[in-house]
C-alpha positions in Angstrom: 15.1 23.3 35.8 11.5 22.3 35.4 10.2 18.7 35.7 8.9 17.2 32.5 5.4 15.5 32.8 5.6 12.0 33.7 4.8 9.3 31.3 2.6 6.2 32.4 4.5 3.1 32.0 4.0 0.9 30.2 3.2 3.3 27.3 1.9 2.8 24.0 4.0 4.1 21.2 3.9 4.7 17.4 7.3 4.7 15.9 7.4 5.8 12.0 10.3 4.8 10.1 11.2 5.4 6.5 10.6 2.6 3.6 8.4 -0.7 4.1 10.1 -3.0 6.7 9.8 -6.6 5.6 7.4 -8.5 7.9 10.2 -11.0 8.9 11.6 -8.5 11.1 8.4 -8.1 13.2 9.8 -11.0 15.6 13.0 -8.9 16.2 10.8 -6.0 17.4 8.9 -8.3 19.9 5.3 -7.4 20.7 5.3 -4.3 18.3 3.1 -4.6 15.4 4.5 -3.6 12.0 2.1 -1.6 9.7 3.0 -0.6 5.9 1.6 2.8 5.5 0.6 4.1 2.0 3.1 6.7 2.0 6.0 4.3 1.9 6.6 4.3 5.7 6.4 1.4 8.3 4.6 2.1 11.6 5.6 0.1 14.7 2.9 0.1 17.2 2.5 -1.2 20.6 3.3 -1.3 24.4 6.8 -0.6 25.9 7.4 -1.3 29.3 9.8 1.5 30.2 12.3 4.1 28.8 15.3 1.5 28.8 13.1 -0.9 26.5 12.1 2.2 24.1 15.8 2.9 23.7 16.3 -0.9 22.6 13.7 -0.4 20.1 15.3 2.8 18.8 19.0 1.2 18.8 17.7 -1.8 16.4 16.2 0.8 14.2 19.5 2.5 14.0 21.4 -0.8 13.7 19.4 -1.5 10.6 20.3 1.7 9.0 16.6 2.9 8.9 15.5 6.5 8.7 13.6 7.3 12.1 10.9 9.5 11.1 8.9 10.1 14.5 8.4 8.4 17.9 5.1 9.3 19.7 3.4 8.1 22.8 -0.2 7.5 22.4 -3.2 7.0 24.5 
């Protein structure tokens, strides 16, 4: 088994979800910024302190029944 590259913590993430999530949900996602995209999706952007916090965000997306399109760590 080979080791995967280590991600610096905290890392900035862009999480794309299907549909336009209403702005009142921004408080539930903490410090992540919600941006409505022209293609009908929403991008959640911001720093996530560790992998456990990232899983927490993804759990919230799942609990809302929203389609997860992508998760990307960005510089």
